[in-house]
N, C-alpha and C positions, 0 to 999 in steps of 0.2 A: 411794759405792756399792762393795760389796765384791768382793774379786777374785773370789769363788765366782760372784758373780749376774752378774759380767760375763762370765765364761767360760760361764755357763749361757745367758745370752742371745745370746753369739756362736755357741754350738752350736744354739741354737733358729735361728737366722738360716740355719744351714748347711742346717738341717732343710728349712726353707722352699725353700733353693735346689734341694735334692734333689728335694722334691716338683714343683717348676716342670720341672726336669729330666725326669724321671720323666713327667710329664704331656705335655711338648713331644713326647718318643718316643712315647706313645700315640697322639697326634693324627696322628703320621705313619703309624703301621700301616695296614695292609689286612687285615683278617683275614674269611674266607670261612666260611659255613655254608650246608648245603643240606638239602633235605627232597625225599620222594618221587622218591630215586634220583638226586637231581640236576635234577630236573625246575623246582625254585625255588631260588634261590640270592639269597641277602643278604650284601652285603659291607657290614662296619662298620669304624670306627675303633676303636682302642684305649680311645677315651673312650665306646664303645658308640653312636655316632652312625651311623644309616644312612647309607652312601654310594650304595649302588645295590641295586636288586632286579631279578632277571631270571627271567622266567617264560617256559618254554618254549612255544612256539607251540600246542601240542597240548593246552594245558590251556586255550589262550583258547575254546575251545567247549564248555567244562566246565558241566555245569547245575546244579552246586552253587556257589555262591560261597562257603558255610561251607567245604566242603572246600579251596577254594584259600586263602581266609584261614587255615585251620589249616596249610595248607602254608608259608605265609609265615611266621605264627608260629613254627612250627616251625625253620624256617632260621634265623630271628631268634636263637632261644634256643641254638641249636648254635653260632652264630658269638659268640654272648655268652660262653658257656661257655670258649670257645678263650681269648677276652680275658681272662676272670677268670685262668686259666692264665698267660697272658702279662705280665699285671699283677703276678702273684706274683713271678714270676722276674725282672722288672726291677727291681721294689721290693727284692727280697732283694740283686740284684745292685749296685744304686745306693746301698743302705744299708751293705753291707759295708765300705767305706771309712771311713764316717762312725762306725760304732758302735764302735770301740774308741777313738776320741777322746771319747765321751759318758762313758765309764766313768773317764778319767784324774784 
């Protein structure tokens, strides 16, 4: 196997390692989204898995289940939007050390 191929494979292993570290960081995050002025709150991790949903007691007597569902979905979308921003930042930070080596 040529030296260039060995170097490339080594760099690809580094990418996999960076991805693993990023995923570990994301799984440990806790990001909140809300809707209805905070009446519904959804907390997700950085992998967009829902960790909890909090619904204000005032909504428990709501006549429209559709409205409650919409609030939950909206809060989830807000949280996921925040996740996307954090993923971009973490990925960029994690790759900065690796990128210069990629082009050597």
